[in-house]
C-alpha positions as CSV (number, residue, x, y, z in Angstrom):
1,M,183.3,205.8,-197.0
2,R,184.6,204.7,-193.6
3,K,188.2,205.4,-192.8
4,F,189.1,201.7,-193.2
5,F,188.2,201.9,-196.9
6,M,190.1,205.0,-197.8
7,W,192.8,204.0,-200.3
8,S,196.4,205.1,-199.5
9,R,198.0,207.4,-202.1
10,R,201.2,205.4,-201.8
11,R,201.2,202.0,-203.4
12,K,203.3,200.7,-200.6
13,G,200.4,201.5,-198.3
14,F,198.2,198.9,-200.1
15,L,198.3,195.2,-199.3
16,A,199.0,193.7,-202.6
17,L,196.3,191.5,-203.9
18,A,195.0,190.1,-207.1
19,G,192.9,187.6,-208.6
20,A,193.6,185.3,-211.5
21,L,190.1,184.4,-212.5
22,L,189.8,183.4,-216.1
23,L,187.2,183.1,-218.9
24,A,187.1,181.3,-222.2
25,L,189.7,182.5,-224.6
26,S,187.0,183.1,-227.2
27,A,185.9,186.3,-225.4
28,C,187.7,187.3,-222.2
29,Y,190.2,189.5,-220.5
30,V,193.0,187.5,-218.9
31,P,194.9,189.0,-215.9
32,D,198.7,188.8,-215.7
33,N,201.5,190.3,-213.7
34,F,199.0,191.7,-211.2
35,K,198.4,192.6,-207.6
36,S,194.8,193.1,-206.5
37,E,192.9,193.5,-203.3
38,I,189.3,193.4,-202.1
39,R,188.4,194.9,-198.7
40,L,185.2,193.7,-197.1
41,G,183.6,195.3,-194.0
42,R,181.3,193.3,-191.8
43,T,178.5,195.9,-192.5
44,G,178.7,195.6,-196.3
45,D,181.2,198.2,-197.3
46,Y,183.7,197.1,-200.0
47,A,186.6,198.3,-202.0
48,I,188.4,196.8,-205.0
49,A,191.8,197.6,-206.4
50,F,193.7,196.0,-209.3
51,W,197.2,196.9,-210.7
52,G,198.6,194.9,-213.5
53,D,197.9,193.6,-217.0
54,L,194.7,192.8,-218.7
55,I,195.0,190.8,-222.0
56,W,192.2,190.7,-224.5
57,A,192.7,187.0,-225.3
58,P,191.1,186.9,-228.8
59,L,193.4,189.6,-230.1
60,Y,196.4,188.2,-228.4
61,R,195.6,184.8,-229.9
62,D,195.1,186.2,-233.4
63,I,198.4,188.1,-233.3
64,Q,200.3,185.0,-232.0
65,K,198.8,182.9,-234.8
66,N,199.3,185.7,-237.5
67,S,195.6,185.4,-238.3
68,I,195.0,189.2,-238.3
69,P,196.5,191.7,-240.8
70,A,199.1,193.9,-239.2
71,A,197.4,197.0,-240.4
72,E,194.2,196.2,-238.5
73,I,196.0,195.7,-235.1
74,P,196.2,199.4,-234.1
75,T,192.4,199.9,-234.8
76,K,191.6,196.8,-232.7
77,V,193.8,198.0,-229.8
78,A,192.2,201.4,-229.9
79,E,188.7,199.9,-229.7
80,I,189.6,197.7,-226.7
81,Q,191.3,200.6,-224.9
82,K,188.2,202.8,-225.5
83,D,186.0,200.0,-224.2
84,L,187.9,199.7,-221.0
85,Q,188.0,203.5,-220.5
86,R,184.2,203.7,-220.6
87,D,184.3,202.5,-217.0
88,S,185.4,205.5,-214.8
89,H,186.8,203.1,-212.2
90,F,189.8,202.4,-214.6
91,K,192.2,205.1,-213.5
92,K,194.8,204.1,-216.1
93,V,194.7,202.1,-219.4
94,E,197.9,201.9,-221.3
95,S,198.5,199.7,-224.3
96,L,201.6,197.5,-224.1
97,G,201.0,195.9,-227.5
98,K,199.6,192.5,-228.7
99,G,196.3,193.0,-226.9
100,R,198.0,193.6,-223.5
101,F,197.0,196.6,-221.4
102,R,198.6,197.9,-218.2
103,V,195.7,199.1,-216.0
104,E,194.9,200.6,-212.6
105,Y,191.4,200.1,-211.2
106,Q,189.8,201.3,-208.0
107,R,186.2,201.0,-206.9
108,E,184.4,201.3,-203.6
109,G,180.8,201.2,-202.4
110,H,178.3,199.4,-200.2
111,L,176.6,196.1,-200.9
112,D,172.8,196.0,-200.6
113,D,171.1,192.9,-199.2
114,N,170.9,191.4,-202.7
115,D,173.7,192.8,-204.9
116,M,176.4,191.8,-207.3
117,V,179.7,193.6,-208.2
118,T,182.0,192.3,-211.0
119,F,185.4,193.0,-212.4
120,V,186.0,193.6,-215.3
121,R,182.2,193.7,-216.0
122,R,179.2,191.3,-216.0
123,N,179.9,190.1,-219.6
124,A,183.6,189.6,-218.9
125,I,184.0,188.5,-215.3
126,I,187.3,188.0,-213.7
127,I,186.0,188.2,-210.2
128,Q,182.5,188.5,-208.7
129,I,181.2,189.7,-205.3
130,V,177.6,188.6,-204.5
131,S,175.7,189.6,-201.4
132,K,172.7,187.5,-200.3
133,P,169.6,188.4,-198.3
134,D,170.7,186.0,-195.6
135,G,173.8,188.1,-195.0
136,R,176.4,186.1,-196.9
137,V,178.9,187.8,-199.0
138,I,180.4,185.5,-201.6
139,V,183.6,186.1,-203.7
140,N,184.3,183.8,-206.6
141,G,186.7,183.8,-209.5
142,H,185.8,182.5,-212.9
143,T,188.2,179.9,-214.3
144,M,189.1,178.4,-217.6
145,K,188.3,174.8,-218.6
146,P,191.5,172.7,-218.6
147,S,191.6,172.7,-222.4
148,E,191.4,176.6,-222.4
149,A,194.1,176.8,-219.7
150,Q,196.3,174.6,-221.8
151,Q,195.6,176.8,-224.8
152,A,196.5,179.9,-222.8
153,T,199.8,178.3,-221.7
154,T,200.6,177.2,-225.2
155,L,200.1,180.8,-226.4
156,G,202.5,182.1,-223.8
157,L,200.0,183.6,-221.3
158,D,201.6,183.0,-217.9
159,V,198.7,184.3,-215.8
160,K,200.7,185.2,-212.6
161,G,199.7,187.4,-209.7
162,E,198.5,187.7,-206.2
163,F,195.0,188.2,-204.9
164,R,194.1,189.3,-201.4
165,I,190.9,189.8,-199.4
166,V,191.1,191.9,-196.2
167,A,188.0,191.3,-194.0
168,D,186.8,192.0,-190.5
169,G,183.6,189.8,-190.6
170,L,182.9,186.2,-189.8
171,V,184.4,184.1,-192.5
172,K,182.6,180.9,-193.2
173,E,184.5,179.4,-196.1
174,H,187.7,180.1,-198.1
175,N,190.3,178.3,-200.1
176,A,193.2,180.8,-199.6
177,S,196.6,179.4,-199.4
178,E,197.7,181.7,-196.6
179,V,195.9,183.8,-193.9
180,K,197.6,186.6,-191.9
181,P,196.4,188.9,-189.1
182,F,196.3,192.6,-189.8
183,G,195.2,194.4,-186.6
184,R,191.5,193.4,-186.1
185,Y,191.3,192.2,-189.7
186,Q,192.4,189.0,-191.4
187,V,194.2,188.9,-194.8
188,Y,193.4,186.0,-197.1
189,I,196.1,185.4,-199.8
190,W,195.9,183.5,-203.1
191,T,199.1,183.2,-205.1
192,I,198.3,182.6,-208.8
193,Q,201.1,180.7,-210.5
194,N,199.5,179.8,-213.9
195,A,196.3,179.3,-215.8
196,F,195.7,176.0,-213.9
197,S,195.7,177.6,-210.4
198,P,192.4,177.0,-208.5
199,P,190.1,180.0,-208.5
200,P,189.6,182.0,-205.2
201,H,186.5,181.2,-203.2
202,F,185.5,183.1,-200.1
203,V,182.3,183.5,-198.0
204,M,181.8,186.0,-195.2
205,Q,178.7,186.6,-193.0
206,R,177.6,190.2,-192.7
207,E,176.4,191.7,-189.4
208,G,172.7,192.6,-189.0
209,V,169.3,191.0,-188.8
210,W,168.2,189.6,-192.1
211,P,164.7,188.8,-193.5
212,S,164.9,185.1,-192.7
213,Q,165.8,185.9,-189.1
214,K,162.9,188.4,-188.8
215,Q,160.5,185.8,-190.0
216,E,161.7,183.3,-187.4
217,Q,161.2,185.8,-184.6
218,K,157.5,186.3,-185.4
């Protein structure tokens, strides 16, 4: 991977980032107390990092409502932990109790012309990166419905963190609350304050000649 995408061994060397992108409480991981970063290169290279908590909302809810026998909780926790550890990109998965796990996640690669990368996974999406044949790279977060966000808040899920995208390509759309220069790159920052915070949205144009352009040139 290019030098730009080599992750520093020191956490201070990372630009903190994170995404608070949420799914329905019936079957989802909810991020909290997190810092996360996506790095996007104009040629299609990418890297994702996440440090913080993932909460398996169904178990957290059942524990809060005392609707699961206490003797079953350790087994449920072990199952969830094992499920996360199936993905080798999780470098750390530590149970904090009540369905909450402290995790470290790192992944890097290259986006093809028509590709999709998700965190946590495709059936439990917190954030999604999609590359299109026309050269667009789209980053979106998945959010809760207002009723689900209210349920999360009522259960005591704060959903706080910071999400950043570091990019050196042509950015066409974004809803970041702050943008800062970082050498020849731009850093797009989202501060997630609660379950009602708007989801990140970001669109960048990759370099290169794409199929639609080739057809126009004929």
